[in-house]
C-alpha positions as CSV (number, residue, x, y, z in Angstrom):
1,M,117.2,82.0,68.2
2,C,120.8,81.7,69.4
3,M,122.7,83.2,66.5
4,K,120.0,85.8,65.9
5,E,120.2,86.7,69.5
6,F,123.7,88.0,69.1
7,E,122.9,89.8,65.9
8,L,119.9,91.5,67.7
9,I,122.1,92.6,70.6
10,N,124.8,94.0,68.3
11,R,122.4,95.8,66.0
12,Y,120.1,97.4,68.6
13,F,122.1,97.7,71.8
14,T,125.9,97.5,71.4
15,G,127.4,100.9,70.9
16,R,124.0,102.7,71.2
17,G,122.6,104.8,74.0
18,V,124.2,106.3,77.1
19,T,127.8,105.4,78.1
20,R,128.5,106.2,81.8
21,R,131.9,106.6,83.3
22,D,130.9,104.4,86.3
23,V,130.5,101.3,84.0
24,D,133.7,99.3,83.5
25,V,132.1,96.5,81.6
26,G,128.7,96.7,79.9
27,I,127.0,94.7,77.1
28,G,129.0,91.9,75.6
29,D,130.4,90.0,78.6
30,D,129.0,87.5,81.1
31,C,128.3,90.2,83.6
32,A,128.4,94.0,83.8
33,L,130.8,95.7,86.1
34,V,129.8,99.0,87.6
35,N,131.1,101.3,90.4
36,V,128.9,102.5,93.2
37,P,129.9,105.9,94.6
38,D,131.2,106.0,98.1
39,N,128.7,106.6,100.8
40,C,125.8,105.6,98.5
41,Q,123.4,102.7,98.6
42,L,122.3,100.7,95.5
43,A,118.6,100.9,94.8
44,I,117.3,97.9,92.7
45,T,113.9,97.3,91.2
46,T,112.4,94.9,88.7
47,D,109.2,95.0,86.7
48,T,107.7,92.7,84.1
49,L,105.3,93.8,81.4
50,V,103.3,91.1,79.6
51,E,101.3,91.7,76.4
52,G,97.5,91.5,77.1
53,V,98.1,92.0,80.9
54,H,100.0,95.3,81.1
55,F,99.5,96.7,77.6
56,F,97.4,96.2,74.5
57,A,98.9,94.1,71.6
58,D,98.7,97.1,69.2
59,I,100.7,99.5,71.4
60,P,103.2,101.4,69.2
61,P,106.6,99.7,69.9
62,R,108.3,103.1,70.5
63,A,105.7,103.8,73.2
64,L,106.3,100.3,74.7
65,G,110.0,100.8,74.9
66,H,109.5,104.1,76.7
67,R,106.8,102.8,79.0
68,A,108.7,99.6,80.0
69,L,111.7,101.7,81.2
70,A,109.6,104.5,82.7
71,V,107.7,102.3,85.1
72,N,111.0,101.1,86.6
73,L,112.5,104.5,86.8
74,S,109.3,105.6,88.7
75,D,110.2,103.0,91.4
76,L,113.6,104.5,91.8
77,A,112.0,108.0,91.9
78,A,109.8,106.9,94.8
79,M,112.9,106.1,96.8
80,G,114.7,109.3,95.9
81,A,117.3,107.4,93.9
82,E,119.3,108.6,90.9
83,P,118.8,106.1,88.0
84,T,122.1,104.8,86.7
85,W,121.9,101.4,85.0
86,V,119.3,98.9,83.6
87,S,119.3,95.4,82.3
88,L,116.7,94.1,79.9
89,G,115.1,90.7,79.5
90,L,113.2,90.6,76.2
91,T,111.0,87.7,75.2
92,L,109.8,88.0,71.5
93,P,107.4,85.8,69.5
94,Q,109.6,86.5,66.5
95,I,112.3,88.9,65.4
96,D,110.8,91.8,63.6
97,P,113.5,94.3,62.7
98,E,111.2,97.3,62.1
99,W,109.4,96.6,65.5
100,L,112.7,96.3,67.3
101,E,114.1,99.5,65.8
102,E,111.1,101.4,67.1
103,F,111.0,99.6,70.5
104,T,114.7,100.2,71.2
105,E,114.6,103.8,70.0
106,G,111.8,104.5,72.5
107,M,113.9,102.9,75.3
108,H,117.1,104.6,74.3
109,E,115.3,108.0,74.2
110,I,114.1,107.9,77.8
111,A,117.4,106.3,79.0
112,E,119.3,109.2,77.4
113,Y,117.0,111.7,79.0
114,F,117.7,110.3,82.5
115,N,121.4,109.4,81.8
116,V,120.8,105.7,82.3
117,Q,123.0,103.0,80.6
118,I,121.7,99.7,79.4
119,I,124.4,97.3,80.7
120,G,123.1,93.9,79.7
121,G,120.2,91.5,79.6
122,D,118.9,88.5,77.8
123,T,116.6,87.6,74.8
124,T,114.5,84.6,74.2
125,Q,111.6,83.4,72.2
126,G,108.0,83.3,73.5
127,P,105.0,85.5,74.1
128,L,105.9,89.2,74.1
129,T,107.3,90.0,77.6
130,I,109.6,92.7,78.8
131,T,111.4,92.5,82.1
132,I,113.6,95.3,83.3
133,C,115.9,95.5,86.3
134,A,116.7,99.1,87.0
135,K,119.4,100.3,89.4
136,G,120.1,103.6,91.0
137,T,122.1,105.2,93.8
138,V,121.0,107.1,96.8
139,P,123.1,108.6,99.6
140,K,123.3,106.3,102.7
141,G,120.4,107.0,105.1
142,K,118.6,109.4,102.6
143,A,116.3,106.9,100.8
144,L,112.6,107.5,100.9
145,T,110.6,104.5,102.1
146,R,107.0,103.5,102.8
147,S,107.5,103.3,106.6
148,G,108.0,106.8,107.9
149,A,104.5,108.4,107.8
150,K,103.6,110.0,111.1
151,V,100.2,111.1,112.6
152,G,99.5,114.7,111.4
153,D,101.6,114.4,108.2
154,W,100.0,115.8,105.1
155,I,99.5,113.6,102.0
156,Y,100.5,114.9,98.7
157,V,100.6,113.8,95.0
158,T,102.7,115.3,92.2
159,G,100.2,115.6,89.4
160,N,96.9,114.7,87.8
161,L,95.5,111.2,88.3
162,G,93.2,108.9,86.3
163,D,94.1,109.7,82.7
164,A,95.7,106.4,82.0
165,G,92.7,104.7,83.4
166,L,90.4,106.7,81.2
167,A,92.6,105.8,78.2
168,I,92.2,102.1,78.9
169,E,88.5,102.1,79.9
170,S,87.4,104.3,77.0
171,R,89.0,101.9,74.6
172,K,87.5,98.8,76.3
173,K,84.0,100.2,76.7
174,G,83.8,102.5,73.7
175,W,83.4,105.7,75.7
176,P,83.3,108.5,73.1
177,L,86.2,111.0,73.6
178,S,87.1,113.9,71.4
179,E,90.2,113.3,69.2
180,Y,92.1,115.8,71.4
181,D,91.1,114.2,74.7
182,A,91.7,110.7,73.4
183,A,95.2,111.6,72.3
184,S,95.9,113.4,75.5
185,V,95.0,110.5,77.9
186,L,96.6,107.9,75.6
187,K,99.8,109.8,75.8
188,Q,99.7,109.7,79.6
189,F,99.4,105.9,79.4
190,H,102.0,105.3,76.6
191,Y,104.5,107.9,77.8
192,P,104.5,108.2,81.6
193,S,107.0,110.7,83.0
194,P,108.7,109.3,86.1
195,R,109.2,111.9,88.8
196,V,112.9,111.4,89.2
197,A,113.9,115.0,90.0
198,A,111.0,115.3,92.5
199,G,111.9,112.1,94.3
200,Q,115.5,113.4,94.8
201,A,114.2,116.8,95.9
202,L,112.1,115.1,98.6
203,R,115.1,113.4,100.2
204,G,115.3,114.5,103.8
205,I,111.9,116.3,103.6
206,A,109.2,113.7,102.9
207,S,108.5,111.2,105.7
208,S,107.4,108.4,103.3
209,A,106.8,108.0,99.6
210,I,105.5,105.6,96.9
211,D,104.8,105.8,93.2
212,I,101.2,105.4,92.0
213,S,101.1,102.3,90.0
214,D,98.1,100.5,91.5
215,G,96.0,103.6,92.4
216,V,96.1,106.1,95.2
217,L,94.1,104.0,97.7
218,A,96.0,100.8,97.1
219,D,99.4,102.4,97.1
220,L,98.6,104.7,100.1
221,S,97.5,101.5,102.0
222,H,101.1,100.2,101.6
223,I,102.4,103.3,103.4
224,L,99.8,103.0,106.1
225,R,100.5,99.4,106.8
226,R,104.2,99.9,106.9
227,S,103.9,103.0,109.1
228,G,101.2,101.7,111.5
229,V,98.7,104.6,110.8
230,T,95.6,105.4,108.8
231,A,94.5,108.3,106.7
232,R,91.8,110.7,105.7
233,I,91.5,111.5,102.0
234,H,89.5,114.4,100.5
235,A,88.3,113.2,97.2
236,D,87.3,116.7,96.1
237,K,91.0,117.7,96.3
238,V,92.3,114.9,94.0
239,P,93.8,116.5,90.9
240,M,92.2,115.5,87.6
241,S,92.6,116.7,84.0
242,D,89.9,118.4,82.1
243,A,89.8,115.3,79.8
244,L,88.8,113.1,82.7
245,R,86.4,115.6,84.3
246,N,84.6,116.3,81.1
247,N,84.1,112.8,79.7
248,V,82.8,110.7,82.5
249,P,80.4,111.3,85.5
250,L,82.2,112.7,88.6
251,D,81.9,109.5,90.7
252,Q,83.5,107.4,87.9
253,A,86.2,110.1,87.3
254,L,87.1,109.9,91.0
255,K,87.1,106.1,90.9
256,L,89.6,106.2,88.0
257,A,91.7,108.8,89.8
258,L,91.7,107.0,93.2
259,A,91.6,103.3,92.3
260,Y,92.8,102.6,88.8
261,G,96.6,103.3,88.8
262,D,99.1,103.5,86.0
263,D,99.6,107.2,86.8
264,Y,103.2,107.0,88.0
265,E,103.0,110.2,90.0
266,L,104.5,110.2,93.4
267,L,102.4,110.0,96.6
268,Y,104.2,111.1,99.7
269,T,103.8,112.4,103.2
270,V,105.3,115.5,104.8
271,S,105.2,117.1,108.2
272,Q,103.7,120.5,108.9
273,D,107.2,121.8,109.6
274,N,108.5,120.7,106.2
275,K,105.5,121.8,104.0
276,L,106.9,125.1,102.8
277,T,110.4,123.7,102.2
278,M,108.9,120.9,100.2
279,E,106.7,123.1,98.1
280,S,109.6,125.5,97.3
281,K,111.9,122.6,96.3
282,L,109.3,121.0,94.0
283,H,108.4,124.3,92.4
284,Q,112.1,124.5,91.3
285,Y,111.4,121.5,89.1
286,G,108.1,122.7,87.7
287,V,106.1,120.4,90.0
288,E,102.9,121.7,91.7
289,P,102.3,119.5,94.7
290,I,98.7,118.8,95.6
291,C,97.6,118.0,99.2
292,I,94.8,115.4,99.2
293,G,94.6,114.4,102.9
294,Q,96.3,113.8,106.2
295,I,97.7,110.9,108.2
296,Q,95.5,109.9,111.2
297,A,96.1,107.7,114.2
298,G,94.7,104.2,114.2
299,S,94.5,101.2,111.9
300,D,91.0,101.5,110.4
301,D,90.3,101.7,106.6
302,I,91.1,105.0,104.8
303,E,88.4,107.6,105.5
304,L,87.1,109.2,102.3
305,L,85.4,112.6,102.4
306,Y,83.9,114.8,99.7
307,D,83.2,118.4,100.7
308,N,84.1,117.3,104.2
309,Q,81.2,114.7,104.2
310,P,81.7,110.9,104.3
311,W,81.9,109.6,100.7
312,L,81.9,106.0,99.3
313,L,83.8,104.9,96.3
314,P,81.5,103.6,93.6
315,E,81.3,99.8,93.7
316,S,81.6,99.1,90.0
317,G,85.1,97.8,89.3
318,F,87.7,97.9,86.6
319,E,89.6,94.9,85.3
320,H,92.3,96.6,83.2
321,F,93.3,94.4,80.3
322,S,91.1,91.3,81.0
């Protein structure tokens, strides 16, 4: 694959996409050389997507290119970072020019939208696997982390939850969805929209933050452990789309919304004093923040309520792509 590797890089990456002024050396050398602004820290994240584990084999390549980059940008959003550069590790079973054209076009589109430059990477032969290392910058001392939640803080999310889970489960289990609903939820899975602007707007306002990749309850638990607190969640306040509400029983809809993941919304905490400022800032970016609970003292499991009454998550589990 050696000679073909260089042909692949030249055809699909060299001279294409965003060119940033802070990149001195990009694709084509042994390393990239970039310039980090003064008084900023470098935020770095890496995610690997494997066919059959993180996506179906028949996912449109354009969607896969978008999704692979979006999930990394979502990590940067959760820390309030501005995305800047990415490197790509691409493992392919074979070189398919038509597939590669669509895949790279999907990646270049979202990279251009967020002004991100692809600065290097690697290609090799094997089962379809995509590894992306995304970098961003954040002013020193301003990054959002998982460890700042305080007792009394309010817990918010930035949008509807559970649609990606519905897309996957409806396909696996043959749940009948209308053509409109099926297309709507599949779009949420294929083309997640990382909340980059919202993350930056929350700097200095939110006390902690995380992106929702593994589900509200699992991801909130990371914040709680790092912050030494627990939480109360009102399941009836969790935002869900009409497609989710109308196609599965309520308890299963809530399970998808709370425990499935792949939503890539932000979950964050904010003090009472900062609530109005936060809401005003996010409204400027077209984001309607939804309060779903509150941080509590202690280290017990998350308390779930529905209509202010104790509520248990249904026990039936989901196994994603297994």
